[in-house]
C-alpha atoms as one frame of an Amber mdcrd trajectory, in Angstrom:
protein
 -13.642  46.322-105.943 -12.279  45.313-102.185 -13.745  46.581 -99.432 -10.826
  48.198 -98.272 -10.135  50.059-101.746 -13.910  51.280-101.006 -13.472  52.046
 -97.965 -10.239  54.255 -99.061 -12.842  55.999-101.614 -15.513  56.687 -99.281
 -13.600  58.136 -96.687 -11.786  60.714 -99.211 -15.342  61.395-100.628 -17.159
  61.696 -97.207 -13.649  63.323 -95.827 -13.899  66.303 -98.431 -17.868  66.906
 -97.666 -17.143  66.556 -94.272 -14.250  68.991 -94.477 -16.195  71.897 -96.322
 -19.470  71.675 -94.476 -17.877  71.299 -91.035 -14.488  73.299 -90.928 -12.194
  70.611 -90.217  -8.913  69.467 -90.919  -8.033  67.497 -93.580  -6.974  64.340
 -90.949 -10.239  65.045 -88.672 -12.631  64.801 -91.865 -10.955  61.622 -93.001
 -11.092  60.247 -89.412 -15.005  61.172 -89.028 -15.618  59.887 -92.099 -13.599
  56.197 -90.923 -16.038  56.192 -87.891 -19.113  56.821 -89.965 -17.955  53.590
 -91.763 -17.420  51.611 -88.756 -19.860  49.702 -87.152 -21.423  50.756 -83.944
 -18.002  48.874 -81.749 -15.995  51.746 -83.058 -12.131  51.153 -83.799  -9.552
  51.991 -81.512  -6.867  54.912 -81.513  -4.361  52.213 -83.472  -7.253  51.328
 -86.163  -7.791  54.415 -87.194  -4.178  55.457 -87.599  -3.520  52.068 -89.466
  -6.290  52.980 -91.452  -5.574  56.674 -92.098  -2.404  56.233 -91.922  -1.380
  59.602 -89.796   0.862  59.995 -86.824   0.331  59.527 -83.932   0.333  63.076
 -82.695  -1.446  63.828 -85.472  -4.208  61.030 -85.145  -4.308  61.941 -80.851
  -5.217  65.675 -82.085  -7.640  65.306 -84.031  -9.464  62.703 -82.164  -8.986
  64.692 -79.428 -10.835  67.738 -81.061 -13.245  65.613 -82.754 -14.441  64.604
 -79.535 -13.919  67.870 -77.944 -16.759  69.638 -80.585 -18.672  66.639 -79.923
 -18.792  64.469 -83.121 -17.247  61.611 -81.530 -16.756  59.492 -78.707 -15.192
  57.143 -76.669 -15.410  54.445 -74.419 -13.443  51.319 -72.700 -14.281  48.198
 -71.911 -13.598  46.452 -68.439  -9.924  45.199 -68.283  -9.013  46.794 -71.670
  -6.577  49.977 -71.534  -7.767  50.772 -75.000 -10.463  53.669 -76.306 -12.691
  52.159 -78.599 -13.781  55.687 -80.633 -17.184  55.910 -82.247 -19.617  59.035
 -83.904 -21.238  60.431 -81.116 -25.349  59.430 -81.151 -26.068  62.783 -82.282
 -23.239  63.947 -84.015 -25.723  64.264 -87.053 -27.649  66.910 -84.554 -24.703
  69.106 -84.133 -23.430  68.570 -87.992 -26.920  70.173 -89.061 -26.992  73.173
 -86.146 -23.609  73.876 -87.952 -25.242  73.849 -91.261 -28.471  75.803 -89.691
 -25.402  79.004 -88.928 -23.963  78.494 -92.337 -27.017  79.230 -93.634 -28.265
  82.012 -91.540 -24.668  83.654 -92.486 -25.025  82.635 -96.523 -28.753  84.831
 -96.109 -27.371  87.886 -94.650 -24.810  88.051 -97.201 -27.085  87.857 -99.960
 -29.410  90.523 -98.232 -26.132  92.723 -97.654 -25.475  92.040-101.685 -29.137
  93.149-102.902 -29.353  95.988-100.669 -26.069  97.262-101.729 -26.949  96.881
-105.081 -30.183  98.412-104.755 -28.432 101.622-103.122 -25.592 101.836-105.669
 -26.463 100.292-108.873 -30.416 100.540-108.715 -30.518  99.148-112.449 -28.950
  96.087-111.825 -31.307  95.279-108.835 -33.984  96.206-110.764 -33.265  94.061
-113.767 -32.338  91.309-111.748 -34.490  91.520-108.238 -35.864  88.887-109.170
 -32.874  86.507-108.774 -32.241  87.805-105.634 -35.122  87.180-104.674 -35.320
  83.660-106.401 -32.055  82.605-103.833 -33.670  84.564-100.405 -36.826  82.260
-101.077 -34.475  78.908-101.893 -32.335  79.998 -98.881 -35.256  80.489 -96.337
 -37.183  77.048 -97.750 -33.625  75.267 -97.156 -33.110  76.773 -93.522 -36.771
  75.947 -92.754 -36.224  72.468 -93.615 -32.767  71.850 -92.070 -35.035  73.517
 -88.941 -37.817  71.530 -89.084 -34.993  68.373 -89.055 -33.114  69.609 -86.193
 -36.490  69.803 -84.227 -37.463  66.591 -85.023 -33.194  65.009 -83.721 -34.167
  67.234 -81.002 -37.442  65.405 -80.043 -35.716  61.699 -80.394 -32.964  62.810
 -77.876 -35.035  64.432 -75.630 -37.410  61.286 -75.625 -34.653  58.750 -74.807
 -33.607  60.832 -71.245
């Protein structure tokens, strides 16, 4: 398989995951995926357009959204008017913080489901209580792991300042 074909498949695969996890548009997700797979130097606006095959307007809107959200950044080179886009240095930290929030929401929903079933379907709650508890414990452990990772990334970021 050629590098270009492999890149296209990975952009699509990563893009779908990013779209679901970060609630980004399909195009923004694919731009982000492309930049995950690019070198440290990043890509120009035209290079992004060429690979993603999107219009100037759509590419511009989505690179601006990604920049504003802190997922990507850009820089210029002296004497060169082009902007070079790349992943923001701590984009993974921003992703994990968003993921942490989604776990919080999921935990609240599970708690509400358990409370509802306990009040309105006591037999169901009694029979299935352990299932609800197992899932709540899973979410707590996942949340703690994400919190520890966020803490490590923040310490690393702060040590660079």
